[in-house]
C-alpha positions in Angstrom: -94.9 -178.3 -48.4 -96.7 -181.7 -48.9 -99.7 -180.2 -50.6 -97.8 -178.1 -53.1 -95.4 -180.9 -54.0 -98.9 -183.3 -54.4 -100.1 -180.6 -56.7 -97.1 -180.0 -59.2 -95.9 -183.6 -59.3 -97.4 -186.5 -57.6 -100.3 -186.6 -60.1 -97.9 -186.8 -63.1 -96.4 -189.9 -61.9 -98.1 -192.9 -63.3 -96.6 -194.0 -66.5 -98.6 -196.4 -68.6 -96.2 -199.0 -68.9 -98.7 -201.4 -70.4 -98.9 -199.4 -73.6 -95.1 -198.8 -73.5 -93.8 -201.6 -75.7 -96.0 -200.8 -78.7 -94.9 -197.0 -78.5 -91.3 -198.0 -78.2 -91.6 -200.1 -81.3 -93.0 -196.9 -83.1 -90.1 -195.0 -81.5 -87.6 -197.6 -82.9 -88.8 -197.5 -86.3 -89.4 -193.8 -86.5 -91.4 -192.2 -89.1 -89.7 -194.2 -92.1 -90.9 -197.7 -93.2 -88.7 -200.3 -93.7 -88.4 -202.8 -96.6 -88.6 -206.8 -95.8 -84.6 -206.6 -95.4 -84.9 -204.2 -92.7 -83.3 -201.2 -94.6 -85.0 -197.9 -95.0 -86.0 -196.7 -98.3 -83.0 -194.3 -98.2 -80.5 -197.0 -97.8 -81.8 -199.0 -100.9 -82.2 -196.0 -103.1 -79.0 -196.4 -105.0 -77.7 -199.9 -105.2 -74.2 -200.3 -104.5 -73.9 -196.7 -103.2 -74.0 -195.2 -99.7 -76.8 -193.0 -99.1 -76.3 -189.3 -99.3 -77.8 -186.5 -97.4 -78.8 -183.2 -99.0 -75.7 -181.8 -99.4 -74.2 -185.3 -100.8 -72.6 -186.3 -97.5 -72.6 -190.0 -97.0 -75.0 -190.7 -93.9 -72.9 -193.3 -92.8 -70.4 -190.6 -91.9 -72.8 -188.5 -90.1 -71.8 -188.0 -86.4 -72.3 -186.0 -83.4 -68.9 -187.2 -82.0 -66.5 -184.6 -83.6 -64.1 -182.2 -81.6 -66.1 -179.3 -83.2 -69.5 -180.4 -81.8 -67.8 -181.0 -78.3 -66.6 -177.7 -78.2 -70.0 -176.3 -79.0 -71.8 -178.5 -76.4 -69.2 -177.8 -73.7 -69.1 -174.1 -74.2 -73.1 -174.0 -74.1 -73.5 -176.3 -71.2 -70.7 -174.1 -69.2 -72.4 -170.9 -70.3 -76.0 -172.3 -69.0 -74.8 -173.3 -65.8 -73.1 -169.7 -65.7 -76.6 -168.3 -65.9 -78.1 -170.5 -63.2 -75.4 -170.2 -60.8 -75.4 -166.6 -61.2 -79.2 -166.3 -60.4 -78.7 -168.6 -57.3 -76.0 -166.1 -56.1 -78.2 -163.1 -56.6 -81.3 -164.8 -55.1 -79.3 -165.8 -52.1 -78.0 -162.2 -51.7 -81.2 -160.5 -52.2 -83.0 -163.1 -49.8 -80.4 -162.4 -47.0 -79.0 -166.1 -47.3 -75.7 -165.3 -47.0 -74.3 -168.9 -46.9 -76.4 -169.7 -50.0 -75.0 -166.6 -51.6 -71.3 -167.7 -50.9 -71.9 -171.2 -52.0 -73.3 -170.3 -55.3 -70.5 -167.5 -55.7 -67.9 -170.1 -55.1 -69.4 -172.4 -57.7 -70.0 -169.7 -60.0 -66.2 -168.6 -59.8 -65.4 -172.1 -60.6 -67.3 -172.2 -63.6 -65.5 -169.2 -64.7 -62.3 -170.9 -64.5 -63.7 -173.6 -66.6 -65.2 -171.3 -69.0 -61.7 -169.5 -69.2 -60.0 -173.3 -69.7 -62.1 -173.6 -72.8 -60.8 -170.3 -74.1 -57.4 -171.2 -73.4 -57.7 -174.9 -74.8 -58.3 -173.0 -78.3 -56.5 -169.7 -78.1 -53.6 -170.6 -75.5 -52.5 -169.7 -72.0 -52.0 -166.0 -72.6 -55.7 -165.7 -73.9 -56.8 -167.8 -70.9 -55.3 -165.5 -68.6 -56.3 -162.4 -70.3 -59.9 -163.7 -70.4 -60.7 -164.9 -66.9 -60.5 -161.5 -65.1 -62.4 -159.9 -68.1 -65.4 -162.6 -67.7 -65.0 -162.2 -63.7 -65.4 -158.5 -64.2 -69.0 -158.9 -65.6 -70.0 -161.1 -62.7 -68.7 -158.3 -60.4 -70.8 -155.7 -62.0 -74.1 -157.7 -61.8 -73.2 -158.1 -57.9 -72.9 -154.1 -57.9 -76.3 -153.9 -59.8 -77.7 -156.4 -57.4 -76.5 -154.4 -54.3 -77.8 -151.0 -55.8 -81.2 -152.6 -56.4 -81.3 -154.0 -52.9 -80.5 -150.6 -51.5 -82.6 -148.6 -54.0 -79.5 -146.8 -54.9 -80.4 -146.0 -58.7 -77.2 -144.3 -59.2 -75.0 -147.5 -58.1 -77.4 -149.4 -60.4 -77.0 -147.2 -63.4 -73.1 -147.4 -63.0 -73.3 -150.8 -62.8 -75.2 -151.3 -65.9 -72.8 -148.7 -67.7 -70.1 -151.0 -66.6 -71.7 -153.9 -68.0 -72.1 -152.1 -71.4 -68.4 -151.4 -71.4 -67.5 -155.2 -70.8 -69.5 -156.2 -73.7 -67.4 -153.8 -75.8 -64.1 -155.0 -74.0 -65.3 -158.7 -74.6 -66.1 -158.1 -78.3 -62.5 -156.6 -79.0 -61.0 -159.5 -77.3 -62.8 -162.2 -79.4 -62.5 -159.9 -82.6 -58.9 -160.2 -82.0 -58.8 -164.1 -81.1 -61.0 -165.4 -84.2 -62.2 -162.5 -86.3 -65.8 -162.2 -85.1 -67.1 -158.8 -85.7 -66.6 -156.7 -82.5 -70.0 -155.2 -82.6 -71.6 -158.7 -83.1 -70.2 -160.1 -80.2 -70.6 -156.9 -77.9 -74.4 -156.9 -79.0 -74.8 -160.6 -78.0 -73.2 -160.1 -74.7 -75.1 -157.2 -74.1 -78.2 -159.3 -74.6 -76.9 -161.7 -72.2 -76.3 -159.2 -69.5 -79.8 -157.5 -69.7 -81.6 -160.9 -69.9 -79.5 -161.7 -66.2 -80.6 -158.2 -65.2 -84.1 -159.0 -65.9 -83.6 -162.0 -63.3 -82.2 -160.1 -60.7 -85.2 -157.3 -61.2 -87.7 -160.0 -60.7 -85.7 -161.3 -57.8 -85.8 -158.1 -56.2 -89.5 -157.5 -56.8 -90.3 -160.6 -55.1 -92.0 -162.3 -58.2 -90.8 -166.0 -58.0 -92.7 -166.7 -61.2 -91.3 -164.0 -63.3 -87.7 -164.8 -61.9 -87.9 -168.3 -63.4 -89.3 -167.1 -66.6 -86.7 -164.8 -67.0 -84.2 -167.5 -66.1 -85.2 -169.8 -68.7 -85.3 -167.0 -71.2 -81.9 -165.9 -70.4 -80.5 -169.4 -70.4 -81.9 -169.9 -73.8 -80.2 -167.1 -75.1 -76.8 -168.6 -74.2 -76.4 -170.8 -77.3 -76.7 -167.4 -79.1 -73.3 -166.5 -77.6 -71.8 -170.0 -77.6 -72.7 -171.3 -81.0 -70.9 -168.4 -83.0 -67.8 -168.4 -80.5 -67.7 -172.1 -81.0 -67.9 -172.1 -84.8 -65.5 -169.1 -85.3 -62.9 -171.1 -83.1 -63.4 -174.2 -84.9 -62.7 -172.4 -88.2 -59.9 -170.6 -86.8 -58.2 -174.0 -85.5 -59.7 -176.7 -87.8 -56.9 -179.2 -86.8 -57.7 -179.0 -83.2 -61.4 -179.0 -83.7 -62.2 -181.1 -87.0 -65.9 -181.5 -87.9 -68.8 -179.2 -88.6 -69.6 -177.1 -85.4 -73.3 -176.3 -86.7 -74.3 -179.5 -88.3 -77.8 -180.9 -87.4 -76.0 -183.7 -85.5 -74.1 -181.1 -83.3 -77.2 -179.1 -82.9 -78.9 -182.3 -81.3 -75.7 -182.9 -79.0 -75.5 -179.3 -77.7 -79.3 -178.7 -77.1 -79.8 -181.9 -75.3 -77.0 -181.6 -73.0 -77.9 -177.9 -72.3 -81.5 -178.9 -71.6 -80.2 -181.7 -69.3 -78.0 -179.4 -67.3 -81.0 -176.9 -67.1 -83.0 -179.8 -65.7 -80.5 -180.4 -63.0 -80.3 -177.1 -61.8 -84.2 -176.3 -61.9 -84.4 -179.5 -60.0 -82.2 -178.3 -57.3 -83.9 -174.9 -57.2 -87.3 -176.6 -56.7 -86.0 -179.0 -53.7 -83.7 -176.1 -52.3 -87.1 -173.6 -52.4 -89.2 -176.6 -50.8 -86.7 -177.1 -48.1 -86.3 -173.6 -47.3 -90.0 -173.1 -46.8 -89.9 -170.7 -49.8 -93.3 -172.2 -51.0 -93.5 -169.3 -54.1 -90.0 -170.1 -55.0 -90.7 -174.1 -55.2 -93.9 -173.4 -57.0 -92.1 -171.2 -59.7 -89.1 -173.6 -60.0 -91.1 -176.8 -60.4 -93.2 -175.0 -63.1 -90.1 -174.0 -65.0 -88.8 -177.5 -64.4 -91.8 -179.1 -66.2 -91.4 -176.6 -69.2 -88.0 -177.9 -69.2 -89.3 -181.6 -69.1 -91.7 -180.9 -72.0 -89.0 -179.3 -74.2 -86.8 -182.5 -73.6 -89.9 -184.9 -74.6 -90.3 -182.5 -77.8 -86.5 -183.2 -78.4 -87.2 -186.9 -78.3 -90.3 -186.6 -80.4 -88.3 -184.9 -83.2 -86.3 -187.7 -83.5 -88.7 -190.8 -82.6 -91.9 -189.5 -83.4 -95.0 -187.9 -81.7 -95.8 -191.4 -80.0 -92.5 -191.7 -78.4 -92.7 -188.1 -77.2 -96.0 -189.0 -75.4 -94.6 -192.2 -73.8 -91.3 -190.2 -72.7 -92.7 -187.2 -71.0 -94.7 -189.1 -68.1 -91.7 -191.7 -67.9 -89.3 -188.3 -67.3 -91.7 -186.6 -65.0 -92.1 -189.8 -62.8 -88.3 -189.6 -61.7 -89.1 -186.1 -60.9 -92.0 -187.1 -58.7 -89.7 -189.7 -57.0 -87.0 -187.2 -56.3 -89.9 -185.0 -54.7 -90.7 -188.2 -52.5 -87.1 -188.6 -51.4 -87.1 -184.5 -50.6 -90.1 -185.0 -48.3 -88.6 -188.1 -46.7 -85.4 -186.5 -45.8 -87.2 -183.2 -44.7 -89.1 -185.3 -42.2 -86.6 -187.6 -41.3 -88.5 -190.7 -42.6 -86.0 -193.5 -43.5 -88.4 -195.7 -45.0 -90.0 -193.0 -47.5 -86.4 -192.2 -48.5 -85.6 -195.8 -49.2 -88.9 -196.3 -51.2 -88.0 -193.4 -53.4 -84.5 -194.7 -54.0 -85.8 -197.9 -55.0 -88.4 -196.3 -57.3 -85.5 -194.2 -58.9 -83.7 -197.4 -59.4 -86.6 -198.9 -61.0 -87.3 -195.6 -63.3 -83.6 -196.0 -64.4 -84.3 -199.5 -65.6 -87.6 -198.3 -67.3 -85.8 -195.2 -69.1 -82.9 -197.4 -70.2 -85.4 -200.1 -71.6 -87.3 -197.0 -73.6 -83.9 -195.8 -75.0 -82.4 -199.1 -75.7 -85.6 -200.2 -77.8 -85.7 -196.6 -79.7 -81.8 -196.7 -80.8 -80.1 -199.9 -79.6 -77.9 -198.4 -76.6 -77.2 -201.2 -74.2 -79.8 -201.3 -71.5 -77.3 -201.8 -68.8 -75.0 -198.9 -69.8 -77.9 -196.8 -69.7 -79.3 -197.9 -66.5 -75.9 -197.1 -64.9 -75.8 -193.8 -66.4 -79.3 -192.9 -65.2 -78.7 -194.3 -62.0 -75.6 -192.1 -61.3 -77.9 -189.0 -62.7 -80.5 -189.6 -60.0 -77.6 -190.3 -57.3 -75.9 -187.3 -57.8 -79.0 -185.4 -57.8 -79.6 -187.2 -54.4 -76.5 -185.8 -53.2 -77.7 -182.3 -53.8 -80.7 -182.8 -52.1 -78.8 -184.5 -48.9 -76.7 -181.3 -48.8 -79.6 -179.0 -48.9 -81.4 -180.7 -46.2 -77.8 -180.8 -44.1 -78.1 -176.9 -44.3 -74.7 -177.0 -46.4 -75.2 -174.6 -49.2 -71.3 -174.7 -50.4 -71.8 -178.8 -50.6 -75.0 -178.4 -52.2 -73.7 -176.1 -55.0 -70.7 -178.3 -55.3 -72.8 -181.4 -55.5 -74.9 -179.6 -58.4 -71.9 -179.0 -60.3 -70.8 -182.8 -60.2 -74.2 -183.6 -61.3 -74.4 -181.2 -64.0 -71.0 -182.0 -65.3 -72.3 -185.7 -65.5 -75.1 -185.1 -67.7 -73.3 -185.1 -70.7 -72.3 -188.6 -69.9 -76.4 -189.3 -70.8 -76.6 -186.6 -73.5 -73.6 -187.5 -75.6 -74.5 -191.2 -76.2 -78.1 -190.6 -76.7 -77.4 -187.9 -79.2 -74.8 -189.9 -80.9 -77.3 -193.1 -81.0 -80.0 -190.9 -82.2 -77.8 -189.7 -85.1 -76.7 -193.1 -86.0 -80.4 -194.3 -86.1 -81.8 -191.7 -88.1 -78.7 -190.5 -90.3 -80.9 -189.0 -93.1 -82.6 -186.6 -90.5 -79.2 -185.3 -89.4 -77.4 -185.4 -92.6 
């Protein structure tokens, strides 16, 4: 395990902190120059008038903190979590790890309840009651497919696929009645979801860990294709409940940032779980997927703050993954000194990352430090439960840690929008 960890993460740990201040200055200023008064050209283009975006919207009113944006981000993060918990459950089942299957399945059902509550918050308790068994049914059909594949029972696998296709039609009818989205459009989107999840199961059954995590990231990436139109249709159906623009650039930033952070959490947990379970191929594949997620997150930073900020952020973010690796190794070896050193390094990372964002967008350093400390400590709880051999506790800890990610993503998204309103108008 030591050699694999070293190959994948330890070499990424060094951050050029000496060069960070200059890069942070670039990040704070962004691609726009400023006048001697500190105002950007856009803000001084019309004396006495508020700057406007392309559609004539005042940039001072641009925000990601609307109920419509909250609906979109919340729904998409639940759907991404659904995908990774489903994959964890089928992976545990196919690997003969019954306790892991049960722990993931229990967490998956809690996620289903939360999705149904999101539906109920818009469409009412009757819709919530109707949706939950419908949503649960497709999970049951995925279980049937997994069992058929494991037993090489083609007829059972084929029936499960047919049942899943029927489920997509029923769900299309549900949402068409609820919000007017075309039945076939919803059915097609959900069909793609179940087929991409099927690809994950097929890769797991073939024993190809690398293909599994590539398929999982693809399937997770598709979830916004379901969540976005559902959130948009819901907000338009009930504008009083969900004011604001669901599909604005600011809302997109908030949703994408939060789903990427939730994916980070579940991939990190998969990597540490594979390593602690002695499943080296699974660890390696999850670690590679996790690094792909890190690259995507850094690109999101770069899209707002510029290429230099992106280059500074990626090794900084990777460093905390390396420190989690150190903690995992220490916990596995019962090396208290190594664990304590890793926790100390993670605390220092939280301060460095907070300084990065404080310079970039003005969020208070102390506030950010606390939020990032909570992230690393909730991820530590996942590792501790994995080391203890308690999958049920590990998946509950993962859900808690994933639920905290919006506490990081939401303020970062809003501060970014306020820093560069012209980009998000």
